[in-house]
C-alpha positions in Angstrom: -0.1 0.0 -0.4 2.8 2.3 0.8 4.1 2.0 -2.8 0.8 3.4 -4.1 1.1 6.2 -2.2 4.4 6.7 -3.5 3.6 7.0 -7.2 0.2 9.0 -6.2 3.0 11.5 -4.8 4.9 11.2 -7.2 2.2 11.6 -10.3 0.5 14.7 -8.0 3.6 16.5 -8.1 4.2 16.2 -11.8 0.5 17.7 -12.1 0.4 20.3 -10.2 3.9 21.8 -11.9 2.2 21.0 -15.4 -1.1 21.8 -15.1 -3.0 25.4 -16.2 -0.2 26.4 -19.5 -3.3 27.6 -21.8 -6.1 26.6 -19.7 -8.4 29.0 -17.4 -10.5 27.4 -14.9 -13.5 28.9 -13.9 -13.5 27.1 -10.9 -15.5 23.8 -11.2 -12.6 21.5 -12.3 -13.1 22.3 -16.0 -11.8 24.5 -18.6 -11.4 26.8 -21.6 -9.5 27.6 -24.1 -8.1 31.2 -23.3 -8.0 33.4 -26.4 -5.0 31.9 -28.9 -3.8 29.7 -26.8 -3.7 25.7 -27.0 -4.9 23.6 -24.5 -2.2 21.6 -22.9 -3.2 17.8 -22.8 -0.7 16.6 -21.4 -1.4 18.3 -18.2 -4.8 17.4 -17.8 -3.7 13.9 -18.3 -1.1 14.1 -15.4 -3.9 15.4 -13.5 -6.3 12.7 -14.3 -3.8 10.0 -14.0 -3.5 10.7 -10.2 -6.9 11.0 -9.7 -7.6 7.7 -11.2 -4.1 6.2 -9.2 -6.0 7.9 -6.0 -8.9 6.2 -6.9 -7.2 2.6 -7.6 -8.0 -0.2 -5.3 -5.7 -3.8 -5.3 -3.0 -2.7 -7.5 0.5 -4.4 -7.5 3.2 -1.5 -8.7 4.7 -4.8 -10.0 2.3 -6.4 -11.9 2.5 -5.6 -15.7 -0.6 -3.5 -17.5 -1.5 -3.1 -21.2 -2.7 -0.3 -22.2 -5.4 -0.1 -25.4 -5.9 2.8 -27.4 -9.3 4.8 -26.2 -12.0 4.7 -28.5 -15.4 6.7 -29.5 -18.1 6.0 -26.7 -20.5 5.8 -30.3 -18.6 3.6 -31.4 -16.5 1.4 -29.5 -14.6 0.0 -32.4 -13.4 3.0 -33.7 -10.4 5.0 -32.5 -8.7 8.0 -33.8 -5.2 9.8 -33.4 -7.1 11.6 -30.1 -7.7 8.1 -28.6 -4.4 6.7 -29.7 -2.4 9.6 -28.2 -4.5 9.8 -25.0 -3.3 6.3 -24.5 0.0 6.5 -24.7 -0.3 10.1 -22.6 -1.7 8.0 -20.0 0.4 4.9 -20.7 3.6 7.2 -20.4 2.5 8.9 -17.3 1.8 5.6 -15.5 5.2 4.2 -16.5 6.8 7.7 -14.6 5.0 7.0 -11.9 6.3 3.6 -11.4 3.9 0.9 -12.7 5.0 -2.0 -15.1 3.4 -1.0 -18.3 3.6 -3.9 -21.3 4.0 -2.6 -24.7 1.8 -3.9 -27.0 2.7 -3.1 -30.4 5.3 -5.2 -29.9 3.2 -8.0 -29.5 0.4 -10.2 -31.6 -1.8 -10.9 -28.6 -4.3 -7.9 -29.2 -6.4 -6.6 -32.6 -4.4 -4.0 -34.0 -5.1 -2.1 -37.0 -2.5 0.7 -38.5 -5.5 3.3 -38.4 -7.1 2.5 -35.2 -4.5 1.2 -33.1 -4.9 -1.3 -30.4 -8.3 -2.6 -30.0 -9.0 -4.9 -27.1 -12.3 -6.7 -27.8 -13.7 -8.1 -24.3 -13.5 -11.8 -25.3 -9.6 -11.2 -25.5 -9.2 -10.1 -22.0 -9.0 -13.5 -20.7 -6.5 -14.7 -23.2 -4.5 -11.5 -22.8 -4.0 -12.0 -19.4 -2.7 -15.0 -19.4 -0.3 -14.8 -22.1 1.5 -12.0 -20.3 0.8 -12.0 -17.2 -1.5 -8.7 -16.8 -3.1 -8.0 -13.9 -5.0 -4.8 -15.8 -6.2 -3.3 -19.2 -5.7 0.5 -19.3 -9.2 1.1 -20.8 -10.7 4.8 -21.9 -13.7 6.2 -24.3 -13.9 9.8 -25.4 -17.2 11.7 -26.5 -17.9 15.1 -28.5 -19.6 18.1 -27.1 -19.7 21.3 -28.4 -16.6 22.3 -27.4 -15.0 19.7 -24.9 -14.2 15.8 -25.5 -15.4 13.9 -22.5 -13.2 11.4 -21.5 -12.8 8.2 -19.3 -10.4 6.3 -18.2 -10.5 2.9 -16.5 -7.9 0.3 -14.7 -9.6 -3.0 -15.1 -8.5 -5.9 -13.8 -8.3 -8.9 -16.6 -9.1 -11.6 -14.7 -13.1 -10.7 -14.0 -13.1 -7.6 -15.7 -13.6 -5.5 -12.3 -12.7 -1.9 -12.4 -10.5 -1.1 -9.9 -9.9 2.5 -10.4 -11.6 4.9 -12.9 -11.3 9.0 -13.3 -12.7 11.9 -15.9 -11.8 14.7 -17.5 -12.9 17.2 -19.9 -10.5 18.2 -22.3 -11.2 21.8 -24.1 -11.3 21.6 -28.2 -8.6 23.6 -29.9 -7.1 23.3 -32.8 -4.3 21.4 -32.3 -6.8 18.9 -30.5 -9.5 18.7 -33.3 -6.5 18.0 -35.6 -6.6 14.6 -34.2 -10.0 13.9 -34.1 -12.3 12.4 -37.1 -13.5 15.5 -39.2 -17.2 14.9 -38.3 -16.2 16.6 -35.0 
């Protein structure tokens, strides 16, 4: 338990130092883009990762986690540059916090499509867990709002699909964020 607390402290400190560049808070944990500024997605991801770890229970920092591409809430078989980038950012943040992550792009155990990324089908979770001894999978979805993307992230235990921790963040849709999303956004 003490090792999880150390992980939380490291992620929280990194988040506090990075949060706020290009965003303005309205005092309610949401952010709006200031005129001509860009959104610091990485700072928002770091803060959300700290929240995710604070909410997570029964996670062993020495056992591996697999990260899947985040998918559209409207079509769980669809990802985008935005979803793949979010997955990479969350995986990097959790790795920097001391968790063990498996690089799936070097594995053949996931359904990998060039334009989609690593999508984990529910029937493959048990097979993935067994073949890589993964204790959990980092999963996420994103949905479209008028000026925000709403992102939900979860750590799901592979042996029984129990959610070990979850967090959500709203990311303002600036030019850079929109460029990573499908054209219909």
